[in-house]
C-alpha positions in Angstrom: -33.1 -21.1 97.5 -36.5 -20.1 98.8 -37.1 -23.5 100.4 -40.2 -24.3 98.3 -41.7 -27.7 98.6 -40.9 -30.5 96.2 -44.5 -30.5 94.9 -44.3 -26.8 94.0 -41.0 -27.3 92.3 -42.3 -30.2 90.3 -45.4 -28.1 89.5 -43.1 -25.3 88.3 -41.3 -27.8 86.0 -44.6 -29.2 84.7 -45.9 -25.7 83.8 -42.8 -24.8 81.9 -42.6 -28.2 80.1 -46.2 -28.1 78.9 -45.9 -24.4 77.9 -42.8 -25.2 75.9 -44.7 -27.6 73.6 -46.1 -25.8 70.6 -48.9 -28.4 70.4 -50.6 -26.7 67.4 -47.5 -26.7 65.2 -47.9 -30.2 63.7 -51.6 -29.7 63.1 -51.1 -26.3 61.5 -48.3 -27.5 59.3 -50.4 -30.6 58.1 -53.4 -28.4 57.4 -51.3 -25.9 55.5 -49.9 -28.7 53.3 -53.3 -30.2 52.8 -54.7 -26.7 51.7 -51.6 -26.3 49.5 -52.2 -29.7 47.9 -55.7 -28.6 47.1 -54.3 -25.5 45.4 -51.9 -27.6 43.4 -54.7 -29.9 42.3 -56.5 -26.9 40.9 -53.3 -26.3 38.9 -53.7 -29.9 37.5 -50.8 -31.1 39.7 -52.0 -33.9 42.1 -49.8 -34.5 45.2 -49.7 -38.1 46.2 -47.4 -37.6 49.3 -47.9 -34.5 51.3 -44.3 -34.1 52.6 -43.1 -34.0 49.0 -44.4 -30.3 48.9 -41.5 -29.4 51.2 -39.0 -31.3 48.9 -40.5 -29.7 45.8 -40.0 -26.2 47.3 -36.3 -27.0 47.8 -35.8 -28.7 44.5 -32.9 -27.2 42.6 -32.5 -29.6 39.6 -35.1 -31.1 37.3 -34.3 -34.0 34.9 -37.0 -33.5 32.2 -38.1 -35.9 29.5 -38.1 -34.4 26.0 -41.0 -35.9 24.1 -44.3 -34.5 25.2 -42.8 -32.4 28.0 -40.4 -30.1 26.1 -41.8 -30.9 22.7 -45.4 -31.2 21.4 -45.3 -35.0 20.8 -47.1 -34.3 17.5 -44.8 -35.9 14.9 -44.8 -35.1 11.2 -43.0 -37.0 8.4 -40.3 -35.3 6.5 -38.5 -36.6 3.3 -37.5 -40.2 3.7 -34.1 -41.7 2.9 -34.4 -44.7 0.5 -31.9 -47.6 0.7 -33.5 -50.8 -0.7 -37.0 -49.5 -1.0 -38.4 -48.9 -4.6 -40.0 -45.6 -3.6 -41.2 -43.6 -0.6 -44.7 -45.1 -0.9 -43.4 -48.7 -0.4 -41.3 -47.5 2.6 -44.3 -45.8 4.3 -46.7 -48.7 3.6 -44.3 -51.3 5.1 -43.9 -49.0 8.1 -47.7 -48.7 8.5 -47.9 -52.5 8.8 -45.9 -52.3 12.0 -48.3 -49.8 13.6 -51.1 -50.8 15.9 -54.2 -49.1 14.6 -56.2 -49.9 17.8 -53.8 -48.1 20.1 -51.5 -45.9 18.0 -48.8 -43.7 19.6 -47.5 -40.4 18.2 -45.2 -42.1 15.8 -47.9 -44.6 14.6 -50.3 -41.7 14.0 -47.9 -39.9 11.8 -47.1 -43.0 9.7 -50.8 -44.1 9.5 -51.8 -40.6 8.4 -49.3 -40.6 5.6 -50.0 -44.2 4.5 -53.8 -44.0 4.4 -55.7 -47.2 4.1 -53.9 -50.6 4.4 -53.4 -52.5 1.1 -55.9 -55.1 0.3 -55.0 -58.7 0.7 -52.5 -58.0 3.5 -53.4 -59.8 6.8 -51.4 -59.3 10.0 -50.6 -62.7 11.6 -48.5 -61.7 14.7 -47.7 -58.2 16.1 -44.8 -57.6 18.6 -45.0 -54.0 19.9 -42.1 -51.7 20.4 -40.2 -52.0 23.7 -37.4 -49.8 25.0 -34.9 -52.8 25.3 -35.0 -54.1 21.7 -36.1 -50.7 20.3 -38.2 -52.0 17.5 -41.7 -53.2 16.6 -42.0 -56.4 14.5 -45.0 -57.8 12.6 -45.6 -61.0 10.7 -48.1 -60.7 7.8 -49.5 -62.5 4.8 -49.5 -61.1 1.3 -50.7 -63.1 -1.6 -50.5 -66.4 0.4 -46.9 -65.8 1.4 -45.6 -64.9 4.9 -43.3 -61.9 5.4 -42.0 -59.9 8.4 -41.6 -56.2 8.8 -40.0 -54.1 11.4 -39.6 -50.4 12.4 -37.5 -48.8 15.1 -34.2 -47.3 16.0 -31.9 -47.4 12.9 -29.2 -49.3 14.9 -31.8 -52.0 15.9 -32.9 -52.4 12.3 -29.3 -52.8 11.2 -28.9 -55.6 13.6 -31.8 -57.4 12.0 -30.5 -57.0 8.4 -26.9 -58.0 9.3 -25.8 -55.2 7.1 -22.4 -55.1 5.6 -20.0 -52.3 6.8 -20.6 -50.1 3.7 -24.4 -50.2 4.2 -24.0 -49.5 7.9 -21.8 -46.5 7.2 -24.4 -45.2 4.7 -27.2 -45.6 7.2 -25.2 -44.0 10.0 -24.3 -41.0 7.8 -28.0 -40.6 6.8 -28.9 -40.7 10.5 -26.4 -38.1 11.4 -27.6 -35.8 8.6 -31.2 -36.1 9.7 -30.3 -35.7 13.4 -28.3 -32.6 12.7 -31.5 -31.0 11.3 -33.5 -32.0 14.3 -35.2 -34.9 12.6 -35.7 -38.3 14.4 -34.7 -41.1 12.0 -36.8 -44.3 12.1 -35.5 -47.4 10.4 -37.8 -49.7 8.4 -37.0 -53.2 7.1 -38.8 -56.3 5.8 -38.0 -59.8 4.7 -38.0 -61.0 1.1 -39.4 -64.4 -0.1 -36.4 -66.3 1.4 -36.7 -64.7 4.8 -33.7 -62.5 4.5 -34.1 -59.0 6.0 -33.8 -56.0 3.7 -33.1 -52.5 5.1 -35.6 -50.4 3.2 -34.6 -47.0 4.4 -35.3 -44.3 7.0 -38.3 -42.2 7.8 -37.6 -38.7 9.1 -39.9 -37.6 12.0 -39.9 -34.1 13.5 -41.4 -33.2 16.9 -41.3 -29.4 17.3 -40.7 -27.8 20.7 -43.8 -26.6 22.6 -44.4 -22.9 22.1 -44.0 -22.2 25.8 -41.0 -24.4 26.6 -38.2 -21.9 26.0 -40.0 -19.2 28.1 -40.8 -21.7 30.8 -37.1 -22.9 31.0 -36.0 -19.3 31.2 -38.5 -18.7 34.1 -37.2 -21.9 35.8 -33.6 -20.6 35.6 -34.7 -17.3 37.2 -36.3 -19.4 40.0 -32.9 -21.2 40.6 -34.1 -24.4 39.0 -31.6 -26.1 36.7 -33.3 -28.1 33.9 -31.4 -31.0 32.3 -32.9 -32.9 29.2 -33.1 -36.7 29.4 -34.2 -38.4 26.2 -33.9 -41.7 24.4 -33.4 -39.9 21.0 -30.2 -39.6 19.1 -27.6 -37.2 20.6 -27.7 -34.9 17.6 -31.5 -34.5 17.8 -31.3 -33.8 21.5 -28.5 -31.2 20.9 -30.6 -29.4 18.2 -33.7 -29.2 20.4 -31.7 -28.2 23.5 -30.1 -25.4 21.5 -33.5 -24.1 20.4 -34.8 -24.1 24.0 -31.7 -22.5 25.6 -30.7 -25.5 27.6 -27.1 -25.7 26.3 -25.6 -28.0 23.7 -23.3 -30.2 25.8 -25.5 -33.3 25.4 -23.8 -36.5 26.5 -24.7 -40.0 25.2 -25.6 -42.3 28.1 -23.9 -45.1 26.3 -20.6 -43.3 26.5 -21.1 -41.9 30.0 -22.4 -44.9 32.0 -20.6 -48.2 32.5 -21.4 -51.0 34.9 -20.4 -49.1 38.0 -21.5 -45.8 39.6 -20.9 -42.6 37.7 -18.9 -39.7 39.0 -21.2 -36.7 40.0 -18.7 -34.4 38.4 -19.3 -35.9 34.9 -23.1 -35.5 35.1 -22.7 -32.0 36.5 -20.9 -30.8 33.3 -23.6 -32.2 30.9 -26.5 -30.1 29.8 -28.5 -33.2 29.0 -28.4 -36.9 28.2 -29.4 -38.7 25.0 -29.8 -42.3 24.0 -31.0 -43.0 27.5 -32.4 -46.4 28.7 -34.6 -46.6 31.8 -31.8 -47.9 34.0 -29.7 -44.8 33.0 -32.3 -42.5 34.5 -31.9 -44.2 37.9 -28.1 -43.7 37.7 -28.5 -40.1 36.6 -30.7 -39.3 39.6 -28.3 -41.2 41.9 -25.3 -39.2 40.6 -27.0 -35.8 41.0 -28.1 -36.7 44.6 -24.5 -37.7 45.4 -23.5 -34.2 44.2 -25.8 -32.7 46.9 -28.8 -31.7 44.7 -32.5 -32.1 45.5 -33.5 -33.8 42.3 -36.8 -33.9 40.4 -37.4 -36.5 37.7 -40.2 -36.7 35.1 -41.3 -40.0 33.6 -44.3 -41.7 32.1 -43.5 -45.5 31.6 -43.4 -48.6 33.7 -39.6 -48.7 33.4 -39.4 -45.1 34.7 -40.8 -46.1 38.1 -37.4 -46.9 39.8 -36.0 -43.5 38.8 -39.2 -41.7 39.9 -39.0 -43.5 43.3 -35.3 -42.7 43.7 -35.7 -39.0 42.9 -36.5 -36.6 45.8 -39.6 -35.5 43.7 -40.9 -38.0 41.2 -43.2 -36.4 38.6 -45.5 -38.5 36.5 -46.3 -36.5 33.4 -49.6 -36.4 31.6 -50.6 -39.7 30.1 -48.3 -41.7 32.4 -48.9 -45.4 33.2 -50.4 -46.5 36.5 -47.0 -47.8 37.6 -45.4 -44.4 37.0 -48.2 -42.7 38.8 -47.9 -45.0 41.8 -44.2 -44.4 42.1 -44.5 -40.6 41.7 -44.9 -37.9 44.3 -46.6 -35.5 41.9 -49.0 -36.6 39.1 -49.6 -34.0 36.3 -52.8 -34.0 34.4 -51.8 -31.3 31.9 -48.9 -31.6 29.4 -45.8 -29.4 29.4 -43.1 -28.0 31.7 -45.1 -24.9 32.8 -47.2 -27.0 35.1 -44.1 -28.1 37.0 -42.7 -24.6 37.4 -46.1 -23.4 38.5 -46.3 -26.2 41.0 -42.8 -25.4 42.4 -43.8 -21.8 42.8 -46.9 -22.8 44.7 -44.8 -25.3 46.8 -42.4 -22.5 47.8 -45.3 -20.3 48.8 -46.7 -23.0 51.0 -43.3 -23.7 52.5 -42.9 -20.0 53.3 -46.3 -20.0 55.1 -45.1 -23.0 57.1 -41.8 -21.4 57.9 -43.5 -18.1 58.9 -45.9 -19.8 61.2 -43.1 -22.0 62.8 -40.9 -19.0 63.4 -43.8 -17.1 65.0 -44.9 -20.0 67.1 -41.4 -20.8 68.4 -40.7 -17.1 69.1 -44.0 -16.8 70.9 -43.2 -19.9 73.0 -39.8 -18.6 74.0 -41.4 -15.2 75.0 -44.1 -16.9 77.2 -41.5 -19.2 78.8 -39.2 -16.3 79.7 -42.2 -14.3 81.1 -43.4 -17.3 83.2 -40.0 -18.3 84.4 -39.2 -14.8 85.6 -42.6 -14.5 87.3 -42.2 -17.7 89.1 -38.6 -17.3 90.2 -38.5 -13.6 90.9 -42.0 -12.8 92.2 -42.9 -16.4 93.4 -46.1 -16.0 91.4 -47.7 -18.5 89.0 -49.3 -16.4 86.2 -50.6 -19.6 84.5 -51.3 -22.8 86.4 -50.8 -26.3 85.0 -54.6 -26.8 84.9 -55.0 -23.6 82.9 -52.4 -24.6 80.4 -54.0 -28.0 79.9 -57.4 -26.4 79.4 
């Protein structure tokens, strides 16, 4: 319209284009996340992937493990249920043989404390540790020159060993239900006789009390808009009892009933307050189903088999004491036990995200203002308030 030269018009476009780029924005956001990650580290929550801070800020659903996260992971023995054992002492001593004294877990510690010193003349020949697939630990030992085997684990897994008749199975299942209804975790114990036949000795009852701060932390999480769902490998009745004490709801579904070979409907998992009798592969499907329902999902885990679910989750959280594989797959690594660390980390992540959002809003609004001012100056007054060289400088 004014008949300006092509060079001046190109210069006009160049000035506006360069001015429109908020060059500091990526740097400021990265620095903000780095400073936030440092703050989270001081809270004993180590961020392994910076962008996960944004996802953590928007997380609306957390699938939390029970043992060690919602509970104290300090087991104590209750009154045992005797089946073929002569007395409680025999049951505990046989169970102690299946413990690994060099690297005991919480269950082993409770049993070894109750058993005391191992009986003289008993020598362990072969030890097969507990694994989440077979759900039992098996040991071969010598006693008086004869070889025997002993096992402890999930009552159903021990029943499989002993090839129990239906009446014995019904008796064991009834005892399991009674213990679970009281919040006790039943542990089956069996050993072989002289002919190699497995005898179901009875059930040990273990109790893992909730952490003192769990109920309060869950209530705080709900106020923050975070929905917490329990995920545990324990019996459904135990999970229901603990969930009721913590205010999570008592609609606990067994993973065996809920999951088949194919994908699960998001509507079914939405209605459940938690999941029990869960295998590692179920965790992956649970996360997948919640994500299909539109949730930003966090998942806690500590074992090698939890790694796929931690990787699948929007925010994978390796809890205190997790294996190297779980830590490598997680976005957030906790060095302190309990759920309060997670809710504190989410609160800090939201604070970081608000800083980033505030700066981005300011920077973009400032850019638009400068562009409007420069455009009007150039078009209306034929005056360049800022030259291309000045902008670059």
